[in-house]
N, C-alpha and C positions, 0 to 999 in steps of 0.2 A: 861303709857308705852312709850318707845322710840324705834325708828327704830334700829334694830340690824345690825351688820356689814355685815351680809349676805343678808340683805334686805328681809328676809323671814317672819318675824313676828314683832309684835309691832305696836303701833299707829304711825301715821305720824305727823311730825311737821306741825303746821298750816300755811296756807298762808293767808295773810290779804285779806278779802273780801271787804275792804273799798276803794280800788283804784278807783272804779267806780264813786265815788263822786267827783273826782278831776277835771273833765273836765271844768266845768263852773267857778270854783274858781281859776284855775291856773293863776298866774301872770307872766308877762315877767320878766326875770332876766338874759338876755343875752346881755351884753353891746357890744359884738363884732358884733352883727347882727343889721340890721336896725330895728327900733321900730316895724315895721309891720310884721316881720318874724314869731313871735310866734302867732300873731293873724291870719295870713294867714294859718299857720299850723293847728291852732285850727278849723278854718272854713273848711279847706279841710278834716280834720279828721271827723268832724261832717257830712259832705256830704257823705264821704266814708262809715261811719257807717250806715247811712240810706240806702245807696245803697246795702251794703252787707246784711243787715237784710232783704231787699226786695227780695233777690234772694235765700233765704233759702227755702229748701223744707219743706212742712208741716210735714213731718216725722221727721225733725230735722237735716237733713244733708245738706251739700253743695257739689256741684260737678260742676266744670267747664269742658268745652270740653278739651280733650287731643288730640292735633293735632300733627301728625308726618309727614309722607310723602306718596306719592301715591302708594308705593308698597303695602300698606295695602289694598287699593281699587282694585289694579290690581290683587292681589292674591285672593281676595274674588271672583272676576269675574272668574278667572281661576279655582278656586275650583268648582264653580257652573257649569262651562262648563264640568269639569272632571266628576262630579257626575250626569250630565244630568238634572240639576234642574234650568237652566237659566230662568230668569224672565225679559221680555223686559222692564218693568217699572224700575226695579232695575238697569239693564244694562244701560239704557239711563241716569238715574240720576247719576250713578257713573261716566259715561263718561263725563258728564258736569263738574263734580268736577275735574276730571283728566285734561280735556282740560283747565280748568280755572287756573291750576297750572303750565302750560307749560311756559317756558321762551322764550324770543324773539329769541334766537338762536336755538330753537327747542328742548331744553333739559328740563329735570326735575331735580331739586335740592333736597337735603334731609333736607334743612332748609332755611328759608326766607333769600334771598339775597346771598345764597351760590352758589358755582360753580355747573355746570352741573355734574350729577353723572351717570356713564355708566349703572349700573344695574337698577337703578330706571328708567332711560330713556327707556331701553329695555322693562321692564315690563309694563310701561305706554303705550308704543307703541303697544305692543301685546294686551293689554286690549282694546285699542281703535280700533284695528283691529277686535276684537271680537264684539265690539259695532257697527261695520259697516263702520268705517272710512277707506277710500280707500288709498292705499299707494301712489298714485299720488297726493293726496290733499296736499296743500302747507305746512300745519303744520306737516304732516306725512313725507313728503319728507325731510324737514329740520331735523327732528329727525333722520331719517334713515341715512342721510349723516353724521351727527355728530357721530352716533354710529359706522359707518364704519371707520371714521377717527380715532376713539379711540380704535380700535382693534376688533370691532364687538362682536358678541356673545361669541367668544372664550375667550375674555378678561374679561368677566363678573364674578361675584361672583358665588360660588358653588350653593347657593340657587336659584339664577336665572336660572342656567342651569338645576337644578332639575325640576323646573316648566316646562321648555321647553322640557325636556326628557319625561315628562308625555304625551306629544302629538307628540313625534317623531321628534321634532325640534333639539334634541341633543341626542347623544348616551349615554346610561347608562354606557357603558363600559369605557367611557372617563370621568367619574365622580369619585371622591374619594369614597372609600367604608368604611362603618362601619357595621360590622355584628351584627345581633340580639343576638348572643352569648355573646355580651358585658354585657347583663343583668345578666349573671352568674358570672362575675368577683367579687371576694370577696372584701369587703370594704377596705382591706389593699393593694390591688393590684393596680398598676398604671393604670390609665384610666378606673377605675370602674366608674359607672354612678354617684356616689356621689362625684367624683373628679370634676364634672362639676357643674357650678352654677345652681340654681334651674330652671331658665328660659331656659337655654340651655339643661339641663337634660330632661325636659318635651318634648322638641322639638326633641332631638336626639333619645330618645327611640322610638318615633313614626316613625322617619325617618329611623331607622334601619329596620323597617318592610317594609316601602315603597321601600327602596333601595334593599331589599331582593326579593320582588315580581317583581320589575321593570316593572310596568304597562305601556302600551302605548295606548292611546286613538287616534282614527283617527283625524288627524289635519284638521281643517276646511279651512286652507289655508297654503301656503308655506311662509317661512321667508327668502328666499334667499337674499333679499335686506339688511339684517342685518349682513351678513358675510363680513368681510374685504376682504376675498378671497373666493368666492363661490366655486372655484375648490378645495380648501382645507379648508372646513368649520371646521374641527376638528384638527387643527395643534397640534403636540405634544409639551408639555411644557418642557423646559430645566430642567435637574436635577441639583440640587445644589451639591457641593462636598460632598462625603460621610462622611467627617470629621466634617461637620456642622450639627446642630440640624435639619435644614430644609432638608438637604440631607438624614439624618437618617429617618425622618418621611416620606419623599417621597418614600423611599425604603420600609418602613413599609407598606405604602399604596399599593405598588406593590405586597407585600406579601399577603395582605388581598384579592386582586383580585385573586391571585392564590388559596388562601384558599377557596374562593367561589366555585371553580371548584371541590374541593376534600372534601368539608364539608360533614360530615355524615348527611344524610337526616333526620334521626330520631332525631338527636340532633338539627338540624336546625328547624324542626317542633316544637319540645318542646320549643326551645328558642322563637319562634314566639308566641306560646301560653302564655308563661310566660310574655313576653313583653306586650301582649294584656291585661293580668290580671293586670299587673302593671299600665297600662293606665286606665283601668276601675276603679280600686280602688281609683284613684286620681281624678275622675270626681267630681266636686263640686255639691252642691244641686241645683244650677241653671242650670246645664248641661254643664258648661264651665270647662276648665282646668286651674288652677292657676290664674284665673281671667284675663288672657291675651289672645289676639286673636290668635297669631301664634301657640301655642301648641294645641289650640282647632282645628284649621284648619288641622294640620297634624295628630292629634289623630283621627279625623273623617275619614280622608282619609285612615289611617292605618287600622282602624277597619273595614271599608267598604271593603278593599282589602282582609281581612281575612274572609269575608263572612257575616258580619253583614249587615242586610238589612237596608235601610234608614228609615224604619218604626219601627225598633228595638228601644226600649225606650232609650237606651244609645245614639244612633245616632240621634233620633228624638229630644231629649232634647239638644244634642250638637248643632244641626243645629238651634234650636230655640234660643240658647244662642248667636249665631253669630249675629242674628238680633238686639240684644241689644247693639252691638258695633256700630250700624249705627246712625249717626246724620243727620237728614233730615232738609234741609233749602230750600229757594227759591232763584233763581238768580234774576238779575235785571228785567228780563222779566216775572217773576212769575213762571218759570219752576222749577220743583223739582230737588234738588241737594243732593247727598248722599255721606257723608264722613264716613270712617271707623276709629274708635278709636282703637289703638293697645291695649289699656287698659283703665280702668276707675278708678278714684282716689277719691272716696267719703270719705274714712277715712282720707286720707292725707289732702284733702281740708277742711274737717270739723274741724279737730284739729287746722289747721293753721288759719281758720276763727275765731274760738273761741279765740285763743290766740290774734289775731289782735283786736278783739272787746273788750276783757278784757283790753289789754294794751292801747287801745284808751279811756278807761274810762267808758265803758258800765257797769252798776251795775252788780256785781258778781251774784246776784240772778235774773237777768233779765230772764223772761220766755223763751225767745228764746235760751239763753245760757243753761238754765236748760234742755230744750228739746234736744239741741245738746248733752249734757252730757248723757241724757237717751239713746239716739241713740248709742253713742260711747260705753257706758257700755254694751249694748246688743250685740255689735259686738266683745267683747273680746273672744279670742279663748281659749278653755279649754281642747283641746285634742292634743295629739302629732302629729307631722308631720315629713317631711323628715329631718328637722333640728335635730331631736332626734337621728338620726343615729350616730352623733358625740357627742351628749349629752343625752344618754339614761336615765340617772337618774334625769334629770332636769324637774321639773313640768312645764306644759305649762302656758301661761298667756299673750301672746302677741296680737298684732293687725295686721291685714293685711292692704294692701293698698286699696283693692277693696271691692265691696259688698259681694262677695263670694270667699273666698280663704283660707279656714281653714287649708289647708296643708302647706301653706307658709306664716306665719306671718313674719313681718320684724321688725328689731331692730329700724330702723329710725322712722317708724310710732309709734311704741310702746313708744319710748321716748317722741315724740311730743304729743301723746295722754295724757300721764301722765302730762306733763306741762300744757296742756289745762284743764284737769280735776281739777288740783290743783288751777286753777284760778276761778273756778265756785263754788258758794255757793249752793250746792245741798241739797234738803230737807232730803235726807238720807245719811248723811256723812259716816256712817259705810259702806254702800255699796260702796261708792267711795274709802274709805280707803282699803277695802278688794281687790278691783280690782287693785288699785295701788300697793299694796304689791305683788300681783301675778306678775304684770308687771315688777316691779323692780327686783324681784328674777329671772325672766326669762331673762331680758335684761343683768343683770350683769353676769348671768351664761353662756351667749353666747359670752363672751370675748374670743378673740383669744390668742394664745400663746405669741404673741408679745406685749400684753397689750392693743390692740386696738380692734375696733369692725367693722365688715362688715355689709352688709345689711340683709342677710338671713341666713347665715351659719357661724359656727365657723371654722377657719383654712381651709377654702376652697381656698388653695393657691398653688395647684399642678402646676408645670411649664409645664406639658405635654399637657393638653387639647388645649391650644392656639397654640401648634405646629402642630396639625393635619391639613393636607391639607383640610380636610372636614370643618374645623372651621374658615372660612375666613369672617364670617358675623358679627363679633363684639366680644366684651368681652364674654368669656365663663367660666370664673372663678369669684369668689366673694371675693377678698382680702379686708382686712380692709381699711377704708378710713378716711380722716381727718374730713369730714363733718358728717358722721355717728358717729364717735367717739366723736366729739364735742357735738352732741346732747345728747348722753348718759351721758357725763360728766355734761352737763347743767342740765339734769334731776336729776342726783345724787346730785348735789350741791343744787338744789331746795329742796331736802329732807334732807339737813344737813349731807350728807354723804361724804364730801370732804376728810375726813381723812381715809376713807375706803381704804385699800391697793390696791384694784382693780381700784378704781377711780384715785388714785395717779399714778398708772402705766399708765393709759390712758392719764393723763395730761403730764407725762414725754414723752410719745410717741408723743403727739401733738407738744410739744416744739421741739422735735428732727426732726419732719417732716417739719418744716417751710422751705420754699424755700430761697435761698440766697438773693433774692430781698425783702424778708419780707412777701410774700404772702403764702397762702396754696392752694394746688391743690384741686379742687372741683370735686369729682367723679360723683355726682348725680345732679349737677347744674353747669351752665356755668359761669365760671370755677374757675379761681383764685379769682374773686370777690365773688363767692359763697362760696368757701372754707374759705376765710378770713372772710366773713360775718357770717359764722357758728362758726369759732373757737374763735374769740375775745369775743363774748358774753359768750361763755362757760368758757373761762379762767377768765373773770371778775366774773362770778357767783361763780367760784371755789376759788376766793380770790386772784388771780394773780394780783398784783398791776399795775396801769397804767404806772408806771415808769419802769416796767420790760423791759429789752432790746428787747425781742421778740415782745412785744406790741408796743414799739416805732418804731421798724422796719416796722411792719405792717401798722401803722398809716402813716409813711412816704411814703410807697408804695401806699396806697390809695390816699393820697394827690397828689402824682406824676401822677397817671393815671386818675385823675378826668378830665372830658371833659371841654372844654371852656364854654359850656352852663350851667355848674353846675351839670350835671348828671354824671352817670357812665354807661358804657356799655362794653360788651365783646363778641366778635364774636366766634362762634363755632370753627373757625379755630385755636384758641389758643390750642386746643387739638392736633393739627397737627403741629403747628409752634409756639414756645414760644414767638416769636416776637409779636404775637397777644395778649399776656397776658394783661388783663385789657384794651384792645383796642376794640372799637366798638361804634356804635351809642348808645346814651343814651337811656335806657329803665327804665320803672317804677320799675320793680322788682329788677334789678341790682343796681339802685340808692338806693333803700330801703336797700339792703344787705349791701352796703357800709356805709350807715348812721347807721344801726344797729351796725356795727362793731365800727365805730368812737364814737358813743354814749357810747357803752360799755367801750371804752378806755378812757372815761372821756373828750371827745373832744366836748361837747355840745356847748361851746362858741367859737368854731373855725370858721374861715371864710369858710372852706370847708363844714362844716355841714350846715351853714346858706345858702350857695349857693345850696347845694343839696336839702334842705327843700324847698327853693324857686322854684327850678325846678319842684319838685313834685306838689307844689301848682299851679304853672303856667300851667302845662300840664294836670291838671285834667279836665275831661269833665264836662259839666253842670249837668249831672245826678249823679256825684260823683264817676264815674269810671275812669279808664285809658285805653288807647288803646296801644297795644303792639304786632305788627306783628312779632317781632323777637323771635327766639327760645332761651329761657334761661334755659331750662331743658335738662337733659341728660339721655338717656337710656344706650347707649354704647358710650364712648368718641369718638367723631368724626364720628362713624359709624351710630349712631341712635340718632337723636336729637328730642327734645320735646318742644312744645309750650303749657304749662299749662295755660289755659285761665283764671284761677283764681289767678295765681301768681301776675298778674298785679293789683289785687285788695287787696289781703290779706297782702302782704309784705309792700306796701306803707302805708297802714293803721297802721301796726305794728310800722314802723319807725316813722311816724308822732305822733302816740300815745306816744311813748317813748320819743320823743323830747318834747312834750307838758307836759307830766306828770312826766318826770324825770327818767323814766326807766320802766322795765317790771312791770306789775301789781303785787303788793304784795311783790316784791323783795326788799331787803334792798339796798338802793342806795349808790353810791360812790364806788370807787375802791382804 
């Protein structure tokens, strides 16, 4: 049997399991590089393989720390203060982490080496006050002075002021309003909850409850030192002209404040109950919501405000789930330090690790790869979730990012899991084929109208949610992106489906989305290096020749932005300022993305590739790993940056393996 054009039935074209035998026998054939380049790459790949195998969990998965910024830690402490469940041990350990992230100017940034950020600095300051740090301490005084100079609390984001309103440090009436009646908006109506991206949807439903109740707990101290003008702590914000979208939505918010005064009490109570039921129905088996920390925090708070006791099973399991986001370490003095992960990435890390190991030449039937495949197969989601609101007839079959998140599988993980499973020689190939068929059917069925793919939903592109004054915390819709679309195209090409009409539409969309300079925007990784590193391997897999003008433009851009040391890097500021595109300190993960792109474009013998490979080999640590303090992952472009601690291991190994072995494991080589 062969794969059908709808991806729903039929056997799958085989992948070669023999690439794992290539490592020892590969010979050098690169006249442009020094004779030692391939040998150095082979040695580095072997060390990296050993390292990656050594950090696999006995259950079969990999997971690196997911580092974001100190607002996660601050809000965890504020939640515990609000619920009255503070723990001195947790508070002290969290405070050590927060203090350790403070910059010399007294501020906190949202990514390594980034500028001070007002809301993060305010939340960190308040958390340290909760931990007992006095406002006249030198590090606190520096922070407070910087906050005042940059507008004080009044200039902070809405979420920061919501946290402060919980303790009376800000007025609820001076915050944008979203009523719980939003839960009743039909799915075709503007600003219904399914117009929001899944991560925002889960947070906003809970916050409509919190904002309706408007609780205030006694503040343990005042925060007068954080107001730019203590005599006017809540200055009015200027209104934009009524003919602009901002002006329209500002006036809509004023209307919502008026509605609060006249809302029918019976309707309001019913909306609160419906919102609570919506939240409870989406609690995962491990007690969390969506596998991410912020919705869990706000859901616990919302349900507690509606009368759920902290010992209620829903809240008890929710609170227990929050502890699993904590990463405990010791500082240089041996004192405990506690960092909160915003999310955990075992599915993503596992499929990327499996791809890296296979492409580096680990035998396809290696026991640890088989164990990883078994774990991934057990994680496939077989029930509908919120995505089915727009695709009600589509059978499930995707994978989520986290340990537990059955309601929100994502298209990106699903594509990469398929690519990983196809590289592994599993003892039960029929089981793998069945899982892949389900995944391909689901992924292709989630294509948006424009021919591309987003991360979680199809056609989640309403222009209205991002306009709301309430939504100033980052991206709140989920439009298609080049990186996700590229991974779906690469998955389909691996299955021999490049002539499928849906795949061809995806390829055309990718070619149309190329930037004028030759790069592609990276939605979920930083940034143009990630986008380009995702798209070129997909185009090559789909049969786009290396001579294609789009490929040549991308190659020229990558060569142009290569650093003098041979590596590649890109700062998070490229999301804010295009002048930063492809610019930044060299990192292992970004160098690997550039190499993966150049290798896919047929540039193995180029001087740029040789220099990049040498940079990876020269910067590898003795244990086979790489160090990378820079943030190369993206949650919300510019607003929420991520340091995936396994990126620095899996992507360099993938690039080195493809350099040594001639390409991805089992793929037909050449373009």
